VODOLO-924665 format. One record per residue (C-alpha): x, y, z; residue in one letter; residue number from 1. Coordinates in Angstrom, 3 decimals. Example, Ala and Ser with C-alpha at 12.3 -4.5 7.8 and 13.67 -1.06 7.14 Angstrom:
residues 2
       c1       c2       c3 r   k
   12.300   -4.500    7.800 a   1
   13.670   -1.060    7.140 s   2
***
This chain:
residues 99
       c1       c2       c3 r   k
   15.109  -13.865    8.206 m   1
   16.998  -12.692    5.123 g   2
   17.323   -9.134    3.995 k   3
   14.887   -8.062    1.292 l   4
   16.345   -6.571   -1.842 e   5
   14.949   -3.146   -2.621 n   6
   15.236   -2.439   -6.315 n   7
   12.923    0.562   -6.074 y   8
   13.393    4.016   -4.594 r   9
   11.096    6.615   -3.120 y  10
   11.982   10.319   -3.023 p  11
   10.726   10.556    0.579 f  12
   10.991    8.667    3.859 r  13
    7.359    9.081    4.938 y  14
    4.299   10.199    3.011 c  15
    0.586   10.859    3.356 t  16
   -2.143    8.495    2.212 a  17
   -2.745   10.596   -0.911 k  18
    0.909   10.474   -1.985 v  19
    1.140    6.751   -1.168 l  20
   -1.815    6.087   -3.466 g  21
   -0.412    8.251   -6.245 e  22
    2.946    6.479   -6.157 v  23
    1.465    2.964   -6.065 h  24
   -1.417    3.602   -8.472 g  25
   -4.517    3.279   -6.271 f  26
   -7.073    5.675   -4.851 g  27
   -7.807    6.828   -1.332 r  28
  -10.957    4.709   -1.080 r  29
   -8.996    1.580   -1.916 t  30
   -6.559    2.371    0.880 l  31
   -9.447    3.064    3.279 d  32
  -10.987   -0.306    2.365 r  33
   -7.685   -2.109    2.948 w  34
   -7.355   -0.397    6.344 i  35
  -10.864   -1.506    7.374 s  36
  -10.240   -5.062    6.126 e  37
   -7.080   -5.264    8.235 e  38
   -8.916   -3.834   11.259 k  39
  -11.559   -6.572   10.912 e  40
   -8.747   -9.131   11.119 k  41
   -7.373   -7.364   14.210 g  42
   -4.258   -6.140   12.407 k  43
   -2.883   -2.790   11.317 t  44
   -1.629   -1.837    7.896 l  45
    2.178   -2.298    7.783 p  46
    3.989    1.019    7.531 g  47
    1.051    3.055    8.868 r  48
    2.296    5.290   11.678 i  49
    0.101    7.551   13.804 q  50
    1.528   10.969   14.583 l  51
    1.588   11.442   18.330 s  52
   -0.997   13.852   19.687 g  53
   -3.095   13.834   16.503 t  54
   -5.479   11.642   14.562 r  55
   -3.270   11.831   11.477 s  56
   -1.207    9.043    9.977 f  57
    1.874    8.899    7.777 v  58
    3.099    5.901    5.834 y  59
    6.509    4.349    5.377 d  60
    6.331    3.390    1.680 p  61
    9.113    0.783    1.862 i  62
    7.483   -1.183    4.695 i  63
    4.060   -0.809    3.056 f  64
    5.434   -2.052   -0.272 h  65
    7.414   -5.020    1.113 n  66
    5.003   -6.324    3.735 e  67
    1.564   -5.510    2.333 f  68
    1.290   -4.183   -1.223 f  69
    3.086   -6.994   -3.082 i  70
    1.255   -9.775   -1.244 s  71
   -2.104   -8.006   -1.581 k  72
   -1.822   -7.401   -5.329 i  73
   -0.363  -10.823   -6.168 n  74
   -2.513  -12.736   -3.678 g  75
   -5.848  -14.462   -4.229 p  76
   -8.873  -12.404   -5.212 v  77
  -12.402  -12.782   -3.870 r  78
  -14.355  -11.846   -7.000 n  79
  -14.097  -10.574  -10.572 e  80
  -14.328   -6.926   -9.517 h  81
  -11.323   -7.248   -7.200 e  82
   -9.387   -9.037   -9.961 k  83
  -10.002   -6.139  -12.376 r  84
   -9.067   -3.638   -9.674 e  85
   -5.752   -5.418   -9.025 h  86
   -4.943   -5.429  -12.749 l  87
   -5.710   -1.706  -12.935 l  88
   -3.476   -0.993   -9.925 i  89
   -0.649   -3.063  -11.442 i  90
   -0.918   -1.158  -14.727 n  91
   -0.980    2.213  -12.941 n  92
    1.973    1.163  -10.799 y  93
    4.031    0.194  -13.844 k  94
    3.268    3.551  -15.492 k  95
    4.488    5.429  -12.433 r  96
    7.658    3.303  -12.226 k  97
    8.009    3.261   -8.455 a  98
   10.089    0.109   -8.797 i  99
***
């Protein structure tokens, strides 16, 4: 498999769910919904890492961005509400200039 080009930078290696949402332009509830949707499929969210000995998680923003976020936002939508939500996230993401 070829190497992905990263034309975006993050000021941190790992981050919390709150910071991940702020950088990518979505809220905590959206992330929680995506986590539960992936659990229903029997998968985990790419880049989500559990801290050993705790119930806390940190996120690798590069893995999250490459393997999940881009395909989720640009992928098919189930209804009009999800379509509007994706457009809002894209607009917020562009304002924050994470790429």
